[in-house]
N, C-alpha and C positions, 0 to 999 in steps of 0.2 A: 473629332477624328484623330487629332494629334495625340490625345490622351490614350486612345486605344492602341495606336501604333507604339507609343512609349511602353505601355504595359506588355504588349506582345514582344517587343525587343528585349525587355527585362526578364521574360519568362525563362526559367531554367528547369527543365524536366529532371535534372539531377537531384533536385531537392525532394523528390518523391521518396517514399520509404525505401532506403537503400539496403534494407535487410532481406529483401526479396529479389528474385530475378526480375530484371526489367526496371530496377530502381534507378538507373542512370549510371551505375558504376560498372563499366564494361569489364574491367579487370576481375572484379569479384564474381561477375556473372560467368565469365569464361572458366575461372578456377572452380566454381561450384559445379558447373556442368561437367568439367573434366574429372573432378573427384568422384562424381556419381558414376561416370562411365568406367573409371578405373576400379571402383568398388565392384561394379557388376562383372567386369572382366576378371577380377581376382576370384570371385565366386565361381565363374565358369572354369577358370584354370584349376581350381581345387577339385571341381567335379571331374574334369578330364584326367587329373592325376589319379583320382580314385578309380575311374573306369580303367585306366591303364594298369593300375595295381590289381584290379580284379581280373583283367585279361591275363596278366602275368601269372597270377596264382592259379588260374584255370587252364593254363596252356598245356599242362601235363607233359612238359618237357619237349614239346614240338618246337624245333628251332625257329621256324617261320613265325609262329605265334609269339614266342618269347621276344624276337627282334621287333615285331610290330608293337608289342606292349611297351618295351623299353623306349622305342622311338616316340610313342604317344606321350609317355611321361616326360621325356626330354623336350619335346616340342611344347608341351604345356608350360614347363619351367622357363624355357626360352621366351615364350610369349608373355609370361608374367614379368620377366626382367625387362623386355622391350617396352611393355606397357608402363612399368614404373619409371623407366628412364625417360620416356616421352612425357609423362606427367611432370617429372622433375624439371625437364628442359622448359616446358611451357610455363610452369610456375616461375622459374628463374627469369625467363624473358619478360613475362607480364610484370614481375616485380621491378624490373629495371627499365621499363619503357618510360620515357619522360612524360608522355602525354596522358598516360593511364595511371590513375591512383589505385592503390591497393588497400 
């Protein structure tokens, strides 16, 4: 019984393959997930900018449609900047936490 307890106490799940999510390295897991989300959001922002550009080109000079198209492009760019800043801040915090290795 003592041998089993000693083996359980020495068990470290962090020694599992750390190249995949769930490998025991919380910092890398969070950064991997965050980078995936930022990549998806970047593609969405590019699509929204293209939609705003198409709306701008097809507005035929209507002031309301032009304003809406410009606002769409502006909000997509602002969203992309906020997303990039959030990813940078999280990466910085994760890299500087003393208990989490990167």
